[in-house]
C-alpha positions, 0 to 999 in steps of 0.5 A: 222635392216636396213631401206629403209626410214631411211637409216640405215644399218643392222649391225647384219647379218642373222643367222638361228634360229638353229645358234642363239640357240647354248648353251653358256655354258654347263649347256645350253647344251642339251642332251649327259648326258651319257658323260656330266652329272655332275660327269662324267669324261668328264665334271669334266675334262672340269670343271678343264679347262683341254681338251684332243684330242678326236673324236666326233662321232654321226649323224648330229644335235647333237651338236658335233661342238657346244660342241667342242665350248663350250670346247673351251670356258671352257678351254679359248683356241683359236677355230680354225676350219676347214672342211675336205670337203673344206680343204686340207694339206696346210690349216692344215698347216695354221691352225697349224701355227696360233696355234703357233703364238697364243701360243707365243704372248698370251700363249693360247691354240688353239682347232682345230676342224675338221668337217667331218674329215672321209673325209680326206685321210690317208696322211691328217690324218697323218698331224695332228699327230705331232701337237697334239704330241707337244701339239700345238693343242688340236684336236677335229675331229667331224665324222657321220662314225664309226671312227674304219673304217675311221680314221687311228689308229694312229690318234685313238691312240691320240684321244679318242672317244666319241659317241654322241647319237640323242637326245631323245624326253624330250631333243627336247622338251626343245629345242622347249621351249627354242627356243619359250621362249627365247627373245634375241635369240629365238622367244619370242618376236614373242609370237609364240605358238605351239599346241600339235599335231604340237610339235608331228610331229616336234619332230618325223620329227627331229628324233634326230636332233636338227638343223633339229627341229629348221630350221623347227620351223623357217619356221613354224613360218614364215609361220602360220597364226596368233601366233599358229602353227598348226599341219597342217602348219608344215606337210605342210612344211616337205618333204616325209622322215626325217629319218636318213639314208645314204646309203653308211654310217654307219646308212645304214649298222646298218639297213642292220645289223638288218634287217639281224639279225631279219631275222635270229632270225625268227622275221618277224615283226622286219625283216619287220619293218627294210626293210621298213626303209631302203627302205623309207630311199632311198635304192635300194630295190634290196639291201635288196633282194640281202641280202635275197638271201645270208640269204636263204644259210647262215642261212636257207640252206637246213633247208628250199631250198625253201627260195632260190627259194623264194628270187630268185622269189622276185629278179625277181619280183622287176626287172619287176615290180619295185616300189611300186608294187615290194616291195610286193615281197620283204616283201613276201620274207622277211616274208618267210625267217624269218618264215622258219626253220634256219640252218647255217650247209651248211656256217659252212660246206663250211668255214671249207672246205675253211679253210682246202684248205687254211691250207692244200697241193694242193692234187693230185685228185685220179686217180679213180675220174679223167676222162679217155677221151683218151686211154693214160689217160686209160692206165695211171690209169685214172678212174680205180676202180671208182665205178659207184654209179647207179650200186651200191645197192641203187645207193650208193658206200658204202665204197668209199672215195671221197677225195685226197690221204693223207688226212683223210676224213673230215665231213663238213656238220653237218645237225641240227634238224630243217626242211628238214635237219631232214631228210637229217640228217637221210639219211647221218647217214643211208650211214654212217651206210652202210659205215661200213657194207660195209666190204671195207677198206677206200682207203689207206691214 
């Protein structure tokens, strides 16, 4: 350590606890047993010193960078790193040039690790392809976003995708234990202790992120009085929300998907949980309400038309009240839509109608369905033989055809046997009987 009194200089730069505790071997690496447990293909390949190009997909703090470094060490490869946030094609060329030089001078492979690889555009991603193909580099990309959406197919075809999962509670407890007892890298020389409640608060806040866990532990160790870290100490330094959430990323759309499926599945409790997660994570509550408006037509439809009205009312209520009062309107609409009878009959009917429109010619509107606002149009037959429904028995023109000439009439809308659609189905069945009994021939197709 440096000292103002002895004139010595500290040659060891400060490293955060999370950096000091990086595993040095595969056996020290915690979590990701689904790909790294003994007997798994990736583990066996690495123990043979054989590495292939790959992409690590997972949330922050699960060990993507650490695993890449370990792979380089196990395979005795030079480790080269780029950040897609700060680098461009020029930096890629420089890294590849160094890799070629190292292969010539020392006959060593180079592992090129690209953090946040999804931030590179298409041309930047393409720049890696020839160097992966000719073996100049072993490519490892790390991303928090879904590779199938964010990475080029050409790059994905040359790299195997491994999904890294958030660390579970046991793994996080082991990380804490190592950090508290390791004398060389951790806090072992400080004899820091952690009470049970504080441990639970830390693990809950970490939310599967080892880096967040260790960063918070280090701050708590600096702030605690004596050698015992209490729950009060930990709680005092935590921000309001520690949940993983990215308003524009994979976690956001995964949670929106879970919300939608919970409402569709008629589970109000699950729907409320995901709505709370989304709002607590920082999303605009109006996004959730807009999704409810869509659900009201897509998944409920005419089984309960009130669902759309209640969703729209929630929209207006939130715009007028804001948070937190307006969130009750969101919860109100969420519970109603989840409990409402479900029908996707309207949704399916609309999709079928659109398919017919796309796959068939642009049929002319039949003359009897056209308006005739001028004498000339009337003389051309516009509106001729149109049957005004209100003048017909039961206000229904039995046997009339409303499809274009040359197109066989379709039955798009098929009401189900739930909610109001039971009555609608009965009504349509009755109308069909009247059509058949009318004795009128449908218009010639």
